[in-house]
C-alpha positions in Angstrom: -32.6 25.0 44.8 -31.9 28.4 45.5 -30.0 30.4 42.7 -26.7 30.6 44.9 -26.8 26.6 45.3 -27.4 26.2 41.7 -24.4 28.1 41.0 -22.3 26.0 43.3 -23.1 22.9 41.7 -22.1 23.9 38.2 -18.5 23.6 37.8 -16.9 26.8 37.0 -13.1 27.2 35.5 -11.1 30.0 35.3 -9.3 31.0 31.9 -6.0 29.7 33.6 -7.3 26.2 34.4 -8.9 25.8 30.8 -5.6 27.1 28.8 -3.1 24.6 31.2 -5.8 21.7 32.0 -5.3 18.2 30.4 -8.3 18.7 28.0 -7.4 21.6 26.6 -4.2 19.6 25.7 -5.9 16.7 24.5 -8.3 19.4 22.1 -5.0 21.4 20.7 -3.6 17.6 19.8 -6.8 16.7 18.3 -6.8 19.8 15.8 -3.5 19.7 15.0 -4.3 16.1 13.7 -6.8 17.6 11.6 -4.1 20.3 10.9 -1.2 17.7 9.5 -3.3 15.6 7.5 -5.1 18.9 5.9 -1.2 19.9 5.1 0.2 17.0 3.6 -3.0 15.6 1.8 -6.1 18.1 1.0 -3.7 21.4 0.2 -1.4 19.6 -2.2 -4.5 17.8 -3.8 -5.8 20.9 -4.2 -2.9 22.6 -5.6 -3.0 20.0 -8.1 -6.7 20.1 -8.9 -5.9 24.2 -9.4 -3.1 23.3 -11.9 -5.4 21.2 -13.7 -7.3 24.1 -15.0 -4.5 26.6 -15.4 -2.2 27.3 -18.1 1.8 27.5 -18.4 1.7 30.7 -17.0 -0.9 30.1 -14.3 -3.9 31.3 -15.9 -7.5 30.2 -15.2 -8.5 28.0 -18.6 -11.5 26.0 -17.2 -11.7 22.7 -19.1 -9.6 23.8 -21.9 -6.6 21.1 -21.1 -9.0 18.5 -20.4 -10.8 19.2 -23.7 -7.0 18.9 -25.4 -6.6 15.7 -23.4 -9.8 13.8 -24.9 -9.7 15.2 -28.4 -6.2 13.2 -28.4 -6.8 9.7 -29.6 -3.5 8.5 -28.1 -3.9 9.9 -24.8 -7.7 9.4 -24.4 -7.0 5.8 -25.4 -5.4 5.3 -22.1 -8.5 5.6 -19.7 -9.3 2.3 -21.5 -6.6 0.8 -21.6 -6.3 1.3 -17.9 -9.5 -0.2 -17.1 -8.9 -2.9 -19.2 -5.7 -3.8 -17.7 -7.2 -3.6 -14.1 -10.5 -5.3 -15.2 -8.5 -8.6 -16.3 -5.8 -8.4 -13.5 -8.7 -7.9 -11.0 -10.2 -11.4 -12.2 -7.5 -13.3 -12.2 -6.1 -12.1 -9.1 -9.2 -12.3 -7.2 -9.8 -16.2 -8.5 -5.7 -17.1 -7.9 -6.2 -15.6 -4.6 -9.8 -17.5 -3.5 -8.4 -20.5 -4.4 -5.0 -19.9 -2.7 -6.9 -18.6 0.7 -9.6 -21.7 0.1 -6.9 -23.9 0.6 -5.4 -22.1 3.3 -8.1 -22.1 5.5 -10.5 -24.9 4.8 -8.3 -27.6 4.1 -5.8 -29.4 6.7 -2.7 -29.5 4.3 0.7 -29.4 5.8 3.0 -26.1 5.5 0.2 -23.2 5.4 2.8 -20.7 7.0 5.2 -21.7 4.9 3.1 -21.5 1.6 1.6 -17.7 3.1 4.9 -16.7 3.6 6.7 -17.5 0.3 3.2 -16.2 -1.6 3.8 -12.7 0.4 7.3 -12.3 -1.5 5.8 -9.9 -4.5 5.2 -7.6 -1.7 8.7 -6.9 -1.2 9.9 -6.4 -4.6 9.4 -3.3 -6.9 6.6 -3.2 -9.8 10.2 -2.6 -11.8 11.5 -6.4 -11.1 8.3 -7.9 -12.1 8.8 -6.4 -15.7 12.5 -7.2 -16.1 11.9 -11.0 -14.8 9.1 -11.1 -17.8 11.9 -9.5 -20.1 14.0 -12.8 -19.0 11.6 -15.1 -19.4 9.3 -14.5 -22.7 11.8 -11.5 -24.0 13.4 -12.8 -27.8 16.4 -13.8 -25.8 13.9 -15.4 -23.0 14.3 -18.3 -21.3 10.9 -20.0 -22.0 10.9 -18.0 -25.1 13.9 -20.0 -26.0 12.7 -23.3 -24.5 15.6 -22.9 -21.5 18.5 -22.6 -23.8 17.1 -25.4 -26.1 16.6 -28.5 -23.9 12.6 -28.0 -24.7 10.2 -26.1 -27.1 10.3 -22.6 -26.6 6.8 -20.3 -25.8 6.5 -17.0 -27.3 3.8 -14.4 -25.9 3.0 -10.9 -27.3 4.9 -9.4 -24.0 5.0 -5.7 -24.8 1.6 -4.0 -23.8 -1.6 -5.6 -22.4 -0.6 -9.1 -21.8 2.6 -8.6 -20.1 1.5 -5.5 -18.0 -1.6 -7.9 -16.7 1.3 -11.5 -15.8 3.3 -8.7 -13.8 0.1 -7.0 -12.0 -1.6 -10.4 -11.3 1.8 -11.4 -9.8 1.8 -7.8 -7.9 -1.9 -7.6 -6.9 -2.1 -11.6 -5.8 -0.8 -11.4 -2.7 -3.3 -8.4 -1.7 -6.3 -10.9 -3.0 -4.8 -13.9 -0.8 -4.6 -12.0 2.3 -8.1 -10.0 2.1 -9.9 -13.5 1.4 -7.6 -15.5 4.2 -9.2 -13.1 6.6 -12.7 -13.2 4.7 -12.5 -16.9 5.0 -11.1 -17.3 8.2 -14.5 -15.6 10.3 -17.0 -17.8 8.6 -19.8 -19.1 11.5 -19.4 -23.0 11.7 -23.0 -22.9 12.8 -24.2 -22.6 9.0 -22.1 -25.7 7.8 -23.4 -27.9 10.9 -27.0 -26.6 9.9 -26.7 -27.6 6.1 -25.2 -30.9 6.6 -27.7 -31.9 9.0 -30.4 -31.3 6.2 -28.6 -32.9 3.9 -26.7 -30.3 1.6 -24.1 -32.0 -0.6 -20.4 -30.0 -0.6 -21.3 -28.0 -3.8 -24.7 -26.8 -2.9 -22.8 -25.6 0.5 -20.1 -24.0 -1.3 -22.5 -22.1 -3.5 -25.1 -21.0 -0.8 -23.0 -20.4 2.4 -19.4 -20.5 1.3 -19.6 -17.6 -1.1 -22.3 -15.7 0.3 -20.7 -15.5 3.3 -17.5 -14.1 2.0 -19.3 -12.0 -0.6 -17.9 -8.6 1.1 -14.6 -9.7 1.1 -14.7 -10.8 -2.9 -16.0 -7.1 -3.5 -13.1 -5.5 -1.0 -10.4 -7.6 -2.6 -11.6 -6.9 -6.0 -11.6 -3.3 -5.5 -8.3 -3.2 -3.6 -7.1 -5.3 -7.0 -8.6 -2.8 -9.1 -7.1 0.4 -7.4 -3.5 -1.5 -7.5 -3.8 -2.5 -11.4 -5.0 0.8 -12.7 -2.3 3.2 -10.7 0.8 1.1 -10.9 3.5 2.4 -12.9 6.6 0.3 -12.6 5.8 -2.9 -14.5 3.9 -0.7 -17.3 7.0 1.2 -17.4 9.1 -2.0 -18.2 6.8 -3.8 -20.4 4.1 -1.4 -21.7 5.7 -1.0 -24.9 3.4 1.4 -27.2 0.5 0.4 -24.6 -0.2 3.4 -23.2 -2.0 3.8 -20.0 -3.1 6.8 -17.6 0.0 5.8 -15.1 2.7 6.2 -17.8 0.9 9.0 -19.5 1.6 10.8 -16.5 5.4 9.9 -16.1 6.0 10.8 -20.0 4.0 14.2 -19.6 6.1 15.7 -16.6 9.2 13.6 -17.2 9.6 13.4 -20.8 8.0 16.3 -22.4 8.5 18.7 -18.7 4.3 19.5 -19.4 3.3 19.4 -15.7 0.1 21.1 -16.3 -0.8 18.0 -18.7 0.7 15.7 -16.2 -1.8 17.0 -13.7 -5.1 16.9 -16.4 -3.6 13.3 -16.2 -3.1 12.8 -12.5 -6.9 14.0 -12.0 -8.5 11.5 -14.7 -6.5 8.6 -12.9 -7.5 9.9 -9.7 -11.6 9.7 -9.9 -11.8 6.1 -10.4 -10.0 5.2 -7.8 -11.6 7.6 -5.6 -14.8 5.8 -6.9 -13.8 2.3 -6.5 -12.4 3.5 -2.6 -15.5 4.8 -1.4 -17.5 1.6 -2.8 -14.7 -0.5 -0.9 -15.4 1.7 2.4 -18.8 1.2 2.3 -18.4 -2.7 1.6 -16.2 -3.2 4.1 -18.6 -1.3 6.6 -21.2 -4.0 5.8 -18.7 -6.7 6.0 -17.8 -5.6 9.6 -21.5 -5.3 10.7 -22.0 -9.1 9.2 -19.8 -11.0 12.1 -22.1 -11.8 15.1 -20.7 -12.0 18.4 -22.2 -15.6 18.9 -20.2 -16.9 15.9 -18.4 -20.0 16.1 -14.7 -20.1 13.8 -15.1 -23.0 11.6 -12.3 -25.4 11.9 -11.4 -27.5 8.7 -11.6 -31.4 9.2 -9.1 -34.0 7.3 -10.1 -34.6 3.9 -7.6 -36.3 1.8 -8.7 -35.6 -1.5 -9.5 -31.7 -0.8 -6.3 -31.5 1.3 -3.9 -33.1 -1.9 -5.6 -30.6 -4.3 -5.1 -27.8 -1.6 -1.7 -28.7 -1.5 -1.3 -29.4 -5.4 -2.8 -26.0 -6.6 -0.6 -24.0 -3.6 2.5 -25.7 -5.1 2.3 -24.9 -8.4 1.6 -21.2 -7.3 4.3 -21.3 -4.7 6.4 -23.1 -7.4 5.7 -20.3 -10.3 6.6 -17.5 -7.5 9.5 -19.2 -6.6 10.9 -19.5 -10.5 10.1 -16.1 -11.3 12.4 -14.5 -8.4 14.9 -17.7 -9.1 15.1 -16.2 -12.7 15.8 -12.7 -11.1 18.7 -13.8 -9.4 19.9 -15.8 -11.7 19.9 -13.2 -14.3 21.7 -10.7 -11.8 24.5 -13.3 -11.7 25.2 -14.0 -15.4 27.5 -12.1 -17.2 26.1 -11.7 -20.6 22.7 -13.1 -21.1 22.1 -15.3 -22.9 25.3 -15.8 -24.6 27.9 -16.2 -21.7 26.1 -18.0 -18.2 29.0 -17.5 -16.2 27.9 -16.7 -12.4 29.5 -13.6 -10.8 29.1 -10.7 -9.1 30.0 -7.7 -12.0 26.4 -6.5 -12.2 26.5 -5.8 -8.4 29.3 -3.8 -8.9 27.0 -1.0 -11.0 30.4 0.3 -12.2 29.9 2.3 -15.9 26.1 2.4 -15.1 23.6 5.2 -14.1 21.0 5.6 -11.6 23.3 5.8 -8.3 24.2 1.9 -7.4 25.2 1.4 -3.8 24.6 5.1 -2.8 21.1 4.5 -4.3 20.5 2.0 -2.3 22.0 3.0 1.0 20.2 5.9 0.4 16.5 3.9 -0.1 17.8 2.5 3.3 18.1 5.2 5.2 14.6 6.9 4.0 13.2 3.6 4.4 14.5 3.9 8.2 13.1 7.7 8.7 9.8 6.3 7.0 9.5 3.9 9.5 10.0 5.9 12.6 8.6 9.0 11.5 5.5 7.4 10.2 5.4 5.3 12.9 5.0 7.8 16.0 2.6 9.7 13.6 0.6 7.3 12.6 0.2 5.5 15.9 -0.3 8.8 17.8 -3.1 10.0 15.9 -4.7 6.5 16.0 -4.4 7.0 19.7 -6.0 10.4 19.6 -8.7 9.4 17.3 -9.8 6.2 19.4 -9.2 6.7 22.9 -9.6 10.7 23.3 -13.5 10.8 23.3 -14.0 14.4 22.9 -14.6 16.8 20.2 -16.4 13.8 18.2 -16.6 16.7 14.8 -12.8 16.7 14.8 -12.2 13.5 15.5 -14.3 12.4 12.6 -13.0 14.8 10.3 -9.4 13.3 11.6 -10.8 10.0 11.0 -11.8 11.2 7.3 -8.7 12.9 6.5 -6.5 9.1 7.5 -8.4 7.1 5.6 -8.2 9.6 2.3 -4.6 8.5 1.3 -5.9 5.1 0.5 -7.3 6.5 -2.8 -4.1 8.6 -3.7 -2.1 6.6 -6.3 1.7 7.3 -5.4 2.3 9.1 -9.0 -0.6 11.5 -7.8 1.1 12.2 -4.7 4.1 13.0 -6.2 3.0 15.4 -9.0 0.8 17.0 -6.3 3.7 17.4 -3.9 5.7 19.3 -6.5 3.1 21.5 -7.3 2.4 22.4 -3.4 5.9 22.3 -2.1 8.0 23.8 -5.2 5.9 27.3 -4.6 7.4 29.8 -3.4 4.1 31.4 -2.4 0.7 32.1 -3.4 -1.1 35.1 -4.5 -4.3 35.7 -3.2 -6.3 38.9 -3.4 -3.3 41.0 -4.6 -1.2 39.8 -1.3 1.8 37.2 -1.4 1.7 34.6 0.9 5.1 32.9 1.5 5.0 28.9 1.6 6.5 27.8 5.0 7.0 24.5 3.8 9.0 25.2 0.9 12.1 24.8 2.6 11.3 20.6 2.6 11.5 20.2 -1.5 14.0 18.7 -3.0 15.5 17.1 0.6 15.1 13.8 2.1 12.5 15.2 4.4 9.8 15.2 1.3 10.8 12.0 0.2 9.8 10.6 3.6 7.2 12.8 4.2 5.3 11.2 0.6 6.4 7.8 2.3 4.1 8.6 5.2 1.3 9.6 3.4 1.0 7.0 1.1 1.2 4.0 3.4 -0.3 5.7 6.3 -3.9 4.4 5.7 -2.9 0.9 5.9 -0.8 1.7 9.0 -3.5 3.9 10.7 -5.9 1.3 10.3 -3.6 -1.4 11.9 -3.5 0.9 15.0 -6.6 1.6 14.9 -7.7 -2.0 15.3 -4.7 -2.8 17.9 -6.3 0.2 20.0 -9.6 -1.5 19.5 -8.5 -4.8 21.6 -7.4 -2.7 24.5 -10.0 -2.0 27.0 -11.0 2.2 27.4 -11.4 1.3 31.1 -7.5 1.9 31.3 -7.9 5.3 30.3 -11.2 5.8 32.7 -9.1 4.6 35.7 -6.5 6.8 35.0 -8.9 10.3 34.9 -10.3 8.9 38.2 -7.0 8.6 39.5 -5.9 12.0 38.2 -3.0 10.5 36.0 -2.4 12.4 32.4 -3.5 10.3 29.5 0.1 10.9 27.8 1.5 8.7 30.9 -0.8 6.0 30.4 -0.1 5.9 26.8 3.8 5.3 27.2 3.4 3.2 30.5 0.0 0.8 29.4 -0.8 1.3 25.6 2.5 1.7 23.7 3.7 -1.6 26.0 0.8 -3.8 25.0 0.3 -2.3 21.8 3.9 -2.7 21.0 3.9 -6.1 18.7 1.1 -3.6 16.5 4.0 -0.7 16.6 6.9 -2.8 15.2 4.3 -4.2 12.3 3.6 -0.7 11.3 7.2 0.2 11.3 7.9 -3.0 9.3 5.1 -2.0 6.9 6.6 1.7 6.3 10.4 0.3 5.8 9.4 -2.5 3.5 7.0 -0.2 1.3 8.9 2.7 1.2 12.5 0.7 0.0 10.0 -0.9 -2.9 7.7 1.4 -3.9 8.7 4.1 -7.3 5.6 6.0 -8.1 5.5 7.6 -4.8 9.0 9.1 -5.1 10.4 8.9 -8.8 9.0 12.5 -9.2 10.8 14.3 -6.1 14.2 12.5 -6.0 16.9 15.0 -6.6 20.2 14.0 -8.2 22.0 14.7 -4.4 19.4 11.8 -3.3 19.1 9.0 -5.7 17.0 6.5 -5.0 17.2 2.3 -5.4 13.8 2.0 -7.2 14.3 5.5 -9.3 18.0 3.9 -10.4 16.4 0.8 -11.5 14.0 2.5 -13.7 17.1 4.4 -15.0 19.0 1.7 -15.4 16.0 0.0 -17.4 15.5 3.3 -19.8 19.4 3.0 -20.4 19.3 -0.6 -21.4 21.2 -1.6 -18.5 18.7 -4.7 -17.5 21.3 -6.8 -15.5 22.2 -3.8 -13.2 18.3 -2.8 -12.7 17.9 -6.5 -11.9 20.8 -6.9 -9.3 19.5 -4.0 -7.8 15.9 -4.9 -7.5 17.4 -8.6 -6.1 19.3 -6.4 -3.6 15.8 -4.6 -2.5 14.2 -7.7 -2.5 16.9 -9.1 0.2 16.6 -6.3 2.1 13.0 -6.7 2.7 12.9 -10.1 3.2 15.8 -9.8 6.2 13.8 -6.7 7.8 10.7 -8.3 7.5 12.0 -11.4 9.0 13.5 -9.4 12.2 10.4 -8.1 12.7 8.5 -11.2 12.5 10.7 -12.6 15.3 10.3 -9.5 17.2 6.6 -9.2 17.5 6.6 -12.9 17.8 8.5 -12.9 21.0 6.1 -9.9 22.4 3.0 -11.2 21.3 3.6 -14.0 23.2 4.7 -11.5 26.2 1.7 -9.5 25.6 -0.9 -12.5 25.8 1.0 -13.8 28.9 0.7 -10.3 30.7 -3.1 -10.2 29.3 -4.0 -13.8 31.1 -2.6 -12.6 34.7 
């Protein structure tokens, strides 16, 4: 081949074509995705790490702050307390979640969808409410403590401390474990069970040799998720922790109580380390779990078994009964005039007169914040997932963007909130004697920073949901569009979004519900002009206004349930339409 022919066969693009071409646009968007995640995750956490090794004057002091922390028994003891609470919570939640999930997937008991729906109710409530309800149940004037107003013998437990925190955290983490283990038990290969039965294996032998080994990665994943949630939760320990210190409440006391931001940064880093380790192990476990799913696997369909079906129905009924009783107590307590002396029912506490926190102003601010978080968060999350999953260019940048996208899952809400104070509140930074202004300072103490913290806090789960939905969409759509010269963004809006609309709405609902209920990510960031419902609940609890705090919590739960039902009805209809479109 001649040199001229060789040159002719090699495509040559002008600078103008490169700068204005579609490929350049894809590259720019991919890089912007990395920059966006770097600004909202890496830089704030990096600022937090720097703050933990400086003093109040911003001077570098090395590990002096950490040495001071560990030299104080009252503070360093919080590490052991946090680990102990998280371990006990994990063991109980995983056991209960496994039994519940087993009943849902391996029995023919009736009402499975109803049981599963009610079991998810704790996800809609601020964890502060769990602690408040425990006070109404097991406090000195509690319903159970006094035997339902003297009708039966009472039961007293050491509520304020480890016991109360563990009960509240089990209520919080049980739905998470149940959902993970339900998925794990649903994908078991039925051929293994048929082979075991043909070889004469009994039910218990099958359970220990097939069922448990086949879901071991699901069990480990559920365990790590429950551990992280219980280890980092702030709401319930604040209400029923008493003098039993844990790391999450230590951060709050250092920052809010003593205005000691440096020591708050130290505790945040200590809280972050076990969480990151658990997160890394969990990601490794999930990777192995995905590799265990064979292409020829046959789904297991449970067969009717009177004893097993009755046992499953009985167990699930007990769990659901406890959950309904728990939150019915919250509703009842919010309507009682003066607990337990005047049991007249009314809406006195829903007026929020004479209480701090903001009342209905805080409630509607939370709805507005959650709406913004849902809309903006969904757009950013789905667009980022599309770029990473479907745009097959710049592999190192794509891998970096994916890593940055799953990293927020390892960040506790309190750590996000405190790191955002250090990063976004700074007017600028001095580097080599040069003052560099902070271009992001304008969003501090605004609704914008509250929305941003929620988006980052709940980003990873939404991102993984979007990625899963996009993987189900054949890559040929993009390939055909490229071959026909159709811009990728037209394919995105005309094909990808309509087909994935159920998943998009699921993500929006997830953002809204969690933004309404969260307290840890926003308690350091709200301003006096922007009170929030979850923070108002915490402030009411501090002031001793337990009944109004309970009433506001009930409003949050009711709002989340209504929103979740609306999204469920819409997404169910859209899924049927999408399925019909795919089958055509």
